LUMROVEX-528604 format. One record per residue (C-alpha): residue number from 1; residue in three letters; y, z, x. Coordinates in pm, whole numbers. Example, Ala and Ser with C-alpha at 12.3 -4.5 7.8 and 13.67 -1.06 7.14 Angstrom:
<atoms>
ATOM, 1, ALA, -450, 780, 1230
ATOM, 2, SER, -106, 714, 1367
</atoms>
This chain:
<atoms>
ATOM, 1, MET, 2770, -2416, -4925
ATOM, 2, LYS, 2643, -2218, -4634
ATOM, 3, PHE, 2270, -2252, -4510
ATOM, 4, PHE, 2158, -1914, -4605
ATOM, 5, GLU, 2294, -1894, -4931
ATOM, 6, TYR, 1952, -2031, -5012
ATOM, 7, PRO, 1739, -1760, -5045
ATOM, 8, TYR, 1361, -2031, -5020
ATOM, 9, VAL, 1481, -2127, -4644
ATOM, 10, ILE, 1567, -1758, -4512
ATOM, 11, ILE, 1185, -1719, -4651
ATOM, 12, THR, 1044, -2014, -4521
ATOM, 13, ILE, 1218, -1884, -4154
ATOM, 14, LEU, 1098, -1555, -4181
ATOM, 15, ALA, 691, -1706, -4267
ATOM, 16, MET, 735, -1915, -3992
ATOM, 17, VAL, 815, -1622, -3778
ATOM, 18, ILE, 525, -1402, -3883
ATOM, 19, LEU, 294, -1694, -3828
ATOM, 20, VAL, 390, -1763, -3438
ATOM, 21, MET, 377, -1374, -3427
ATOM, 22, GLY, 22, -1394, -3549
ATOM, 23, LEU, -84, -1714, -3373
ATOM, 24, VAL, -22, -1500, -3011
ATOM, 25, GLY, -174, -1212, -3160
ATOM, 26, MET, -447, -1387, -3248
ATOM, 27, TYR, -435, -1554, -2856
ATOM, 28, PHE, -453, -1244, -2696
ATOM, 29, THR, -709, -1126, -2926
ATOM, 30, MET, -967, -1380, -2848
ATOM, 31, LYS, -851, -1335, -2521
ATOM, 32, SER, -1009, -961, -2508
ATOM, 33, VAL, -1290, -1113, -2677
ATOM, 34, ARG, -1349, -1353, -2403
ATOM, 35, THR, -1327, -1134, -2125
ATOM, 36, ALA, -1489, -826, -2306
ATOM, 37, LYS, -1779, -1055, -2392
ATOM, 38, GLY, -2124, -895, -2315
ATOM, 39, THR, -1973, -510, -2378
ATOM, 40, ALA, -2131, -522, -2710
ATOM, 41, GLY, -2277, -235, -2785
ATOM, 42, LYS, -2166, -50, -2512
ATOM, 43, SER, -1925, 222, -2422
ATOM, 44, PHE, -1761, 466, -2196
ATOM, 45, CYS, -1971, 786, -2188
ATOM, 46, GLY, -1814, 1115, -2150
ATOM, 47, LEU, -1810, 1298, -1764
ATOM, 48, GLY, -2116, 1567, -1960
ATOM, 49, LYS, -2388, 1230, -1976
ATOM, 50, ILE, -2277, 1087, -1670
ATOM, 51, GLU, -2369, 1459, -1514
ATOM, 52, HIS, -2644, 1541, -1719
ATOM, 53, GLU, -2778, 1189, -1657
ATOM, 54, PHE, -2801, 1262, -1285
ATOM, 55, GLU, -2981, 1557, -1303
ATOM, 56, LYS, -3199, 1431, -1516
ATOM, 57, THR, -3316, 1130, -1263
ATOM, 58, GLY, -3325, 1376, -963
ATOM, 59, HIS, -3705, 1364, -937
ATOM, 60, ALA, -3767, 1066, -1109
ATOM, 61, VAL, -3570, 823, -932
ATOM, 62, LYS, -3577, 725, -540
ATOM, 63, THR, -3219, 625, -495
ATOM, 64, ARG, -2989, 696, -729
ATOM, 65, SER, -2581, 625, -663
ATOM, 66, VAL, -2263, 770, -744
ATOM, 67, VAL, -1955, 538, -812
ATOM, 68, TYR, -1595, 645, -814
ATOM, 69, VAL, -1338, 391, -946
ATOM, 70, TYR, -949, 418, -857
ATOM, 71, VAL, -752, 192, -1076
ATOM, 72, PRO, -337, 242, -962
ATOM, 73, LEU, -87, 133, -1255
ATOM, 74, ASP, 226, 279, -1103
ATOM, 75, GLY, 328, -30, -995
ATOM, 76, MET, 216, -242, -1253
ATOM, 77, LYS, 433, 18, -1517
ATOM, 78, ARG, 743, -29, -1319
ATOM, 79, LEU, 743, -409, -1309
ATOM, 80, TYR, 611, -547, -1622
ATOM, 81, PRO, 621, -356, -1975
ATOM, 82, GLU, 374, -175, -2127
ATOM, 83, SER, 226, -380, -2359
ATOM, 84, ARG, 97, -625, -2085
ATOM, 85, THR, -1, -337, -1897
ATOM, 86, THR, -215, -197, -2124
ATOM, 87, ARG, -381, -560, -2191
ATOM, 88, MET, -485, -610, -1844
ATOM, 89, TYR, -599, -267, -1820
ATOM, 90, GLU, -808, -310, -2160
ATOM, 91, GLN, -992, -618, -1957
ATOM, 92, ILE, -1071, -425, -1607
ATOM, 93, LYS, -1214, -135, -1825
ATOM, 94, GLY, -1427, -443, -1998
ATOM, 95, VAL, -1574, -616, -1644
ATOM, 96, LEU, -1652, -198, -1530
ATOM, 97, LEU, -1851, -150, -1829
ATOM, 98, ASN, -1968, -503, -1782
ATOM, 99, HIS, -2092, -375, -1435
ATOM, 100, PHE, -2194, -27, -1447
ATOM, 101, CYS, -2302, 10, -1798
ATOM, 102, ILE, -2648, -104, -1767
ATOM, 103, GLU, -2934, -22, -2034
ATOM, 104, GLY, -3190, 222, -1872
ATOM, 105, GLU, -3009, 188, -1489
ATOM, 106, GLY, -2655, 339, -1521
ATOM, 107, GLU, -2392, 472, -1714
ATOM, 108, ILE, -1951, 466, -1698
ATOM, 109, SER, -1723, 725, -1799
ATOM, 110, LEU, -1330, 797, -1792
ATOM, 111, TYR, -1214, 1009, -1534
ATOM, 112, GLY, -858, 1102, -1654
ATOM, 113, GLU, -612, 839, -1702
ATOM, 114, GLU, -696, 602, -1371
ATOM, 115, ASN, -1010, 653, -1280
ATOM, 116, PHE, -1414, 582, -1396
ATOM, 117, VAL, -1734, 755, -1247
ATOM, 118, ALA, -2092, 562, -1270
ATOM, 119, VAL, -2397, 696, -1180
ATOM, 120, ASN, -2672, 405, -1138
ATOM, 121, ARG, -3011, 407, -1051
ATOM, 122, ILE, -3004, 178, -772
ATOM, 123, GLU, -3013, 147, -397
ATOM, 124, ALA, -2662, 128, -171
ATOM, 125, GLU, -2685, -231, -81
ATOM, 126, GLU, -2736, -296, -404
ATOM, 127, THR, -2444, -60, -518
ATOM, 128, GLU, -2231, -270, -279
ATOM, 129, LYS, -2290, -601, -434
ATOM, 130, ARG, -2229, -500, -798
ATOM, 131, ILE, -1917, -349, -654
ATOM, 132, GLU, -1827, -662, -496
ATOM, 133, ALA, -1940, -904, -787
ATOM, 134, CYS, -1693, -599, -1002
ATOM, 135, TYR, -1421, -695, -849
ATOM, 136, GLU, -1372, -1038, -817
ATOM, 137, LYS, -1367, -1096, -1158
ATOM, 138, ILE, -1140, -797, -1180
ATOM, 139, SER, -928, -1031, -905
ATOM, 140, GLU, -950, -1287, -1167
ATOM, 141, ILE, -728, -1048, -1379
ATOM, 142, LEU, -513, -937, -1139
ATOM, 143, ILE, -460, -1296, -1079
ATOM, 144, GLU, -387, -1357, -1393
ATOM, 145, TYR, -117, -1102, -1445
ATOM, 146, SER, 41, -1158, -1131
ATOM, 147, ALA, -110, -803, -1016
ATOM, 148, VAL, -250, -906, -690
ATOM, 149, ASN, -32, -695, -423
ATOM, 150, ILE, 74, -429, -716
ATOM, 151, VAL, -258, -303, -800
ATOM, 152, ARG, -472, -224, -527
ATOM, 153, ILE, -859, -107, -668
ATOM, 154, ASN, -1117, 119, -475
ATOM, 155, PHE, -1426, 216, -479
ATOM, 156, GLY, -1649, 513, -335
ATOM, 157, TYR, -1967, 598, -381
ATOM, 158, ILE, -2234, 810, -289
ATOM, 159, SER, -2613, 687, -230
ATOM, 160, THR, -2883, 978, -242
ATOM, 161, GLY, -3260, 1036, -317
ATOM, 162, ALA, -3191, 1397, -294
ATOM, 163, THR, -3313, 1623, -492
ATOM, 164, ASP, -3110, 1898, -431
ATOM, 165, LEU, -2745, 1771, -459
ATOM, 166, SER, -2586, 1875, -763
ATOM, 167, PHE, -2382, 1612, -923
ATOM, 168, LYS, -2077, 1806, -864
ATOM, 169, THR, -2105, 1773, -494
ATOM, 170, ALA, -2221, 1383, -546
ATOM, 171, LEU, -1904, 1359, -698
ATOM, 172, SER, -1678, 1497, -415
ATOM, 173, ARG, -1829, 1286, -201
ATOM, 174, ALA, -1761, 991, -360
ATOM, 175, LYS, -1388, 1055, -429
ATOM, 176, GLN, -1356, 1088, -77
ATOM, 177, ALA, -1521, 803, -4
ATOM, 178, CYS, -1263, 646, -251
ATOM, 179, SER, -985, 807, -44
ATOM, 180, MET, -1107, 710, 274
ATOM, 181, ALA, -1117, 318, 143
ATOM, 182, GLU, -770, 377, 56
ATOM, 183, ASP, -631, 483, 383
ATOM, 184, LYS, -822, 185, 525
ATOM, 185, GLU, -701, -55, 285
ATOM, 186, VAL, -1057, -176, 201
ATOM, 187, LEU, -1211, -231, -114
ATOM, 188, CYS, -1470, 36, -104
ATOM, 189, CYS, -1651, 255, 85
ATOM, 190, ARG, -1943, 463, 133
ATOM, 191, TRP, -1979, 842, 212
ATOM, 192, ASP, -2254, 914, 497
ATOM, 193, SER, -2236, 1251, 694
ATOM, 194, SER, -1968, 1119, 953
ATOM, 195, ASN, -1781, 951, 706
ATOM, 196, GLY, -1744, 1336, 577
ATOM, 197, ARG, -1678, 1471, 859
ATOM, 198, ASN, -1419, 1243, 953
ATOM, 199, PHE, -1304, 1367, 615
ATOM, 200, GLU, -1299, 1755, 670
ATOM, 201, ARG, -1148, 1621, 973
ATOM, 202, LYS, -841, 1510, 834
ATOM, 203, ILE, -816, 1848, 576
ATOM, 204, LYS, -818, 2040, 891
ATOM, 205, ILE, -525, 1789, 1018
ATOM, 206, GLU, -334, 1871, 693
ATOM, 207, ASN, -351, 2222, 718
ATOM, 208, ASN, -218, 2236, 1059
ATOM, 209, ILE, 21, 1928, 1061
ATOM, 210, ARG, 319, 2197, 1024
ATOM, 211, ASP, 254, 2388, 1355
ATOM, 212, GLU, 189, 2050, 1539
ATOM, 213, ILE, 517, 1921, 1434
ATOM, 214, ASP, 663, 2262, 1523
ATOM, 215, ASN, 511, 2282, 1840
ATOM, 216, ASN, 649, 1894, 1937
ATOM, 217, ARG, 289, 1803, 1952
ATOM, 218, PHE, 413, 1419, 1891
ATOM, 219, PHE, 465, 1169, 2115
ATOM, 220, LEU, 588, 806, 2096
ATOM, 221, GLU, 451, 485, 2202
ATOM, 222, TYR, 621, 116, 2133
ATOM, 223, GLN, 486, -218, 2022
ATOM, 224, PRO, 748, -501, 2163
ATOM, 225, ILE, 921, -703, 1904
ATOM, 226, LEU, 974, -1087, 2055
ATOM, 227, ASP, 1246, -1356, 1932
ATOM, 228, ALA, 1108, -1628, 1792
ATOM, 229, LYS, 1297, -1868, 2004
ATOM, 230, THR, 1303, -1791, 2361
ATOM, 231, ASP, 948, -1534, 2323
ATOM, 232, LYS, 1185, -1270, 2508
ATOM, 233, ILE, 1162, -909, 2413
ATOM, 234, ILE, 1481, -809, 2197
ATOM, 235, GLY, 1302, -450, 2105
ATOM, 236, ALA, 1023, -210, 1960
ATOM, 237, GLU, 904, -87, 1709
ATOM, 238, VAL, 855, 315, 1735
ATOM, 239, LEU, 531, 444, 1659
ATOM, 240, SER, 419, 831, 1666
ATOM, 241, ARG, 72, 1014, 1821
ATOM, 242, LEU, -12, 1349, 1779
ATOM, 243, ASN, -176, 1530, 2099
ATOM, 244, SER, -371, 1773, 1908
ATOM, 245, PRO, -555, 2093, 2120
ATOM, 246, THR, -848, 2059, 1895
ATOM, 247, GLU, -849, 1739, 1794
ATOM, 248, GLY, -739, 1518, 2108
ATOM, 249, VAL, -514, 1253, 2071
ATOM, 250, LEU, -447, 1061, 1712
ATOM, 251, LYS, -309, 771, 1579
ATOM, 252, PRO, -127, 785, 1235
ATOM, 253, TYR, -385, 719, 1067
ATOM, 254, PHE, -547, 1076, 1032
ATOM, 255, PHE, -179, 1228, 989
ATOM, 256, LEU, 26, 1060, 770
ATOM, 257, SER, -120, 1110, 503
ATOM, 258, ALA, -142, 1491, 590
ATOM, 259, VAL, 228, 1454, 655
ATOM, 260, ASN, 285, 1325, 244
ATOM, 261, ASN, 32, 1580, 167
ATOM, 262, VAL, 179, 1886, 244
ATOM, 263, GLY, 551, 1768, 153
ATOM, 264, LEU, 647, 1727, 509
ATOM, 265, ASN, 782, 1386, 511
ATOM, 266, LYS, 1175, 1475, 584
ATOM, 267, LYS, 1096, 1665, 854
ATOM, 268, PHE, 829, 1469, 983
ATOM, 269, ASP, 1086, 1165, 987
ATOM, 270, TYR, 1391, 1306, 1114
ATOM, 271, TYR, 1204, 1472, 1390
ATOM, 272, ILE, 1088, 1134, 1534
ATOM, 273, PHE, 1378, 966, 1476
ATOM, 274, GLU, 1559, 1225, 1703
ATOM, 275, LYS, 1264, 1226, 1940
ATOM, 276, ASN, 1340, 858, 2002
ATOM, 277, CYS, 1716, 902, 2048
ATOM, 278, LYS, 1663, 1193, 2281
ATOM, 279, TRP, 1458, 964, 2479
ATOM, 280, ILE, 1728, 661, 2493
ATOM, 281, SER, 2013, 898, 2611
ATOM, 282, SER, 1828, 959, 2884
ATOM, 283, ASP, 1872, 629, 3020
ATOM, 284, MET, 2170, 471, 2789
ATOM, 285, LYS, 2214, 156, 3089
ATOM, 286, ARG, 1888, 20, 3044
ATOM, 287, ARG, 1765, 142, 2745
ATOM, 288, THR, 2043, 35, 2505
ATOM, 289, LYS, 2029, -295, 2547
ATOM, 290, TYR, 1724, -315, 2298
ATOM, 291, VAL, 1660, -204, 1955
ATOM, 292, TYR, 1431, 27, 1809
ATOM, 293, THR, 1269, 4, 1462
ATOM, 294, ILE, 1159, 354, 1330
ATOM, 295, ASN, 942, 436, 1033
ATOM, 296, PHE, 1116, 637, 742
ATOM, 297, SER, 960, 724, 421
ATOM, 298, ARG, 1120, 609, 99
ATOM, 299, SER, 1055, 968, -40
ATOM, 300, THR, 1321, 1063, 293
ATOM, 301, LEU, 1561, 817, 241
ATOM, 302, CYS, 1639, 898, -117
ATOM, 303, ASP, 1721, 1245, 44
ATOM, 304, GLY, 2123, 1291, -67
ATOM, 305, GLU, 2139, 1446, 290
ATOM, 306, LEU, 1986, 1123, 472
ATOM, 307, ALA, 2305, 930, 596
ATOM, 308, ASP, 2463, 1268, 768
ATOM, 309, THR, 2173, 1381, 932
ATOM, 310, ILE, 2120, 1008, 1098
ATOM, 311, ILE, 2487, 981, 1222
ATOM, 312, ASP, 2471, 1365, 1347
ATOM, 313, ILE, 2136, 1267, 1549
ATOM, 314, VAL, 2314, 961, 1642
ATOM, 315, GLU, 2628, 1143, 1775
ATOM, 316, LYS, 2479, 1421, 1911
ATOM, 317, TYR, 2314, 1213, 2200
ATOM, 318, GLY, 2605, 977, 2191
ATOM, 319, ILE, 2404, 642, 2183
ATOM, 320, ASP, 2540, 322, 2021
ATOM, 321, TYR, 2452, 287, 1652
ATOM, 322, SER, 2351, -142, 1729
ATOM, 323, CYS, 2026, -39, 1930
ATOM, 324, ILE, 1875, 204, 1590
ATOM, 325, ALA, 1704, 2, 1302
ATOM, 326, VAL, 1577, 191, 987
ATOM, 327, GLU, 1260, 53, 844
ATOM, 328, ILE, 1205, 105, 494
ATOM, 329, LEU, 847, 201, 400
ATOM, 330, GLU, 620, 76, 75
ATOM, 331, ASP, 503, 403, 42
ATOM, 332, LYS, 687, 507, -293
ATOM, 333, ASP, 810, 412, -603
ATOM, 334, LEU, 1118, 539, -699
ATOM, 335, THR, 1328, 613, -997
ATOM, 336, ASP, 1659, 502, -1065
ATOM, 337, ALA, 1870, 815, -958
ATOM, 338, GLU, 1655, 804, -674
ATOM, 339, LYS, 1682, 356, -611
ATOM, 340, ASN, 2027, 474, -641
ATOM, 341, THR, 2100, 802, -353
ATOM, 342, MET, 1865, 543, -135
ATOM, 343, ILE, 2118, 241, -183
ATOM, 344, GLU, 2356, 447, -81
ATOM, 345, ASN, 2277, 566, 188
ATOM, 346, LEU, 2151, 279, 352
ATOM, 347, LYS, 2500, 120, 285
ATOM, 348, ARG, 2638, 372, 526
ATOM, 349, LEU, 2409, 364, 755
ATOM, 350, LYS, 2479, -8, 773
ATOM, 351, GLU, 2853, 10, 776
ATOM, 352, LYS, 2760, 237, 1120
ATOM, 353, GLY, 2607, -87, 1245
ATOM, 354, ILE, 2185, 36, 1200
ATOM, 355, LEU, 2001, -221, 1156
ATOM, 356, ILE, 1798, -228, 809
ATOM, 357, LEU, 1467, -383, 788
ATOM, 358, LEU, 1263, -377, 482
ATOM, 359, ASP, 926, -283, 619
ATOM, 360, ASP, 586, -461, 502
ATOM, 361, PHE, 730, -740, 261
ATOM, 362, GLY, 495, -840, 20
ATOM, 363, LYS, 270, -528, -16
ATOM, 364, GLY, 278, -248, -231
ATOM, 365, TYR, 583, -104, -393
ATOM, 366, THR, 769, -386, -132
ATOM, 367, GLY, 895, -705, -363
ATOM, 368, PHE, 1174, -935, -407
ATOM, 369, GLY, 1296, -678, -630
ATOM, 370, ASP, 1389, -477, -322
ATOM, 371, LEU, 1559, -761, -146
ATOM, 372, ALA, 1883, -771, -445
ATOM, 373, ASP, 1850, -366, -429
ATOM, 374, PHE, 1888, -284, -59
ATOM, 375, ASP, 2180, -425, 144
ATOM, 376, ILE, 1883, -470, 445
ATOM, 377, SER, 1916, -686, 766
ATOM, 378, ILE, 1523, -809, 848
ATOM, 379, VAL, 1258, -869, 618
ATOM, 380, LYS, 979, -795, 812
ATOM, 381, ILE, 667, -923, 643
ATOM, 382, ASP, 322, -835, 611
ATOM, 383, LYS, 46, -877, 835
ATOM, 384, GLU, -182, -984, 526
ATOM, 385, ILE, 24, -1296, 468
ATOM, 386, THR, 92, -1348, 824
ATOM, 387, ARG, -251, -1363, 855
ATOM, 388, ASN, -282, -1584, 549
ATOM, 389, SER, -78, -1839, 698
ATOM, 390, THR, -301, -2019, 876
ATOM, 391, THR, -463, -2189, 511
ATOM, 392, ASP, -225, -2453, 301
ATOM, 393, SER, -173, -2197, 15
ATOM, 394, GLY, -103, -1880, 248
ATOM, 395, PHE, 185, -2136, 519
ATOM, 396, VAL, 344, -2187, 167
ATOM, 397, ILE, 372, -1852, 59
ATOM, 398, LEU, 492, -1754, 432
ATOM, 399, LYS, 758, -2027, 442
ATOM, 400, ASN, 902, -1964, 60
ATOM, 401, ILE, 977, -1599, 125
ATOM, 402, ILE, 1110, -1690, 440
ATOM, 403, ARG, 1322, -1930, 301
ATOM, 404, THR, 1418, -1711, 29
ATOM, 405, ALA, 1524, -1444, 298
ATOM, 406, HIS, 1741, -1694, 517
ATOM, 407, ASP, 1893, -1827, 182
ATOM, 408, LEU, 2012, -1467, 64
ATOM, 409, GLY, 2136, -1400, 448
ATOM, 410, PHE, 1830, -1182, 613
ATOM, 411, LYS, 1651, -1232, 941
ATOM, 412, THR, 1288, -1247, 902
ATOM, 413, LEU, 982, -1124, 1141
ATOM, 414, CYS, 704, -1143, 1110
ATOM, 415, GLU, 392, -887, 1222
ATOM, 416, GLY, 52, -883, 1312
ATOM, 417, ILE, 14, -1184, 1514
ATOM, 418, GLU, -319, -1161, 1708
ATOM, 419, THR, -392, -1592, 1760
ATOM, 420, GLU, -187, -1866, 1919
ATOM, 421, GLU, -284, -2009, 1548
ATOM, 422, HIS, -67, -1725, 1348
ATOM, 423, LYS, 204, -1739, 1626
ATOM, 424, LEU, 260, -2172, 1561
ATOM, 425, LYS, 248, -2094, 1197
ATOM, 426, VAL, 521, -1860, 1180
ATOM, 427, VAL, 722, -2052, 1434
ATOM, 428, GLU, 696, -2373, 1222
ATOM, 429, ALA, 750, -2146, 870
ATOM, 430, GLY, 1095, -2057, 1058
ATOM, 431, CYS, 1044, -1675, 1178
ATOM, 432, ASP, 1277, -1592, 1404
ATOM, 433, MET, 1122, -1239, 1524
ATOM, 434, PHE, 734, -1129, 1562
ATOM, 435, GLN, 525, -868, 1646
ATOM, 436, GLY, 133, -804, 1735
ATOM, 437, TYR, -140, -787, 1922
ATOM, 438, TYR, -109, -1157, 2066
ATOM, 439, PHE, 195, -1059, 2279
ATOM, 440, TYR, 154, -641, 2304
ATOM, 441, ARG, -22, -374, 2144
ATOM, 442, PRO, 152, -59, 2134
ATOM, 443, MET, 174, 83, 2502
ATOM, 444, PRO, 355, 390, 2651
ATOM, 445, VAL, 730, 428, 2723
ATOM, 446, THR, 624, 347, 3128
ATOM, 447, LYS, 441, -13, 3069
ATOM, 448, LEU, 749, -28, 2812
ATOM, 449, GLU, 1000, 0, 3072
ATOM, 450, THR, 816, -194, 3311
ATOM, 451, LEU, 849, -487, 3069
ATOM, 452, PHE, 1218, -429, 3027
ATOM, 453, GLU, 1270, -495, 3389
ATOM, 454, LYS, 1100, -777, 3434
ATOM, 455, GLN, 1309, -952, 3191
</atoms>
């Protein structure tokens, strides 16, 4: 007689499945309870209550802080099931409640899906300490969910005693500070008058960025890339600078976000690419001996006309494809359709002899999935991984990334080398190329050519 002809066997199996599912559910419930310990009686209030609290305490309290918190979940949603992302997010919310919802001292409110606003009656120094303590607990959650380099949380705050400052103005400034923290890749920023001027400056640049490109106000600098075995220069990364008639010479921090916010990534990327090709063509005998890597936004790399545009520019100036390298930035999550277009573009470029670099590996949207998805030539390892290689665990991480890349047939380039110790560690780990301030800072073309002559 067949096994499943015994009804009680089937019932027993179903009961066991239900029991296991129940135990799993109980585990995560208990975990949430432990994480939320201390949140009893606490809850997120409405933004209206936050505003009322701020306005009410204007004359009664010496100092108030408005804190803006940004918790981006796109990367987590892309990599993990929704249930896992939801559990992590709920635990993060519990930590925020514990640190910013304190009876008689502060309230916190949800602000959209991924943002929070808190008002606390504390000094700036204490606000910083609270943010650091809060993030320490959040970091434990990110480690547990393998999301340390996927979810990058930022805080911005303003601390004020002014009674004439409205809540809307304070909130706007806290958001500006949070935006600056994100741009600077730091945990938090405090708004002050100088930061405010910098933010207003960025808005002004954003309003003028199209004209800056159309009027050819950008120029190029180069940071050399060296062979790890010989210490000789084998190429350089192309870096853009803006010579603004009103702001002076500006580095990418001030204008790249403007390019992205206005939606000019394609226009800007093609412009810088052609500018470099034109420069190479003016002295091909000497300049085509080296490889020049140029950053491309993933938005541009998803353009259906990218491969044709790049090929047309290279052919226009008659330079060798072998001296051109395209760097894939880690600036955007991709849909399946966008990824397919990008894969096809990179394939066509590589067939022509153009090198493909995966930039900032180990940071943001760049991860092991990209090694499988994209037909690349070189893995460019993020500077934070390079810097952490001086610790035992950091060195193991670096060594395993390099070994994995080599096993897949890719070369490796470590950026962010700033000390002799960094250099020794990446060489020991087996890296093929390196780049960083320890060797050379970004430089004008005249200085780069002087280095070429010395070789």
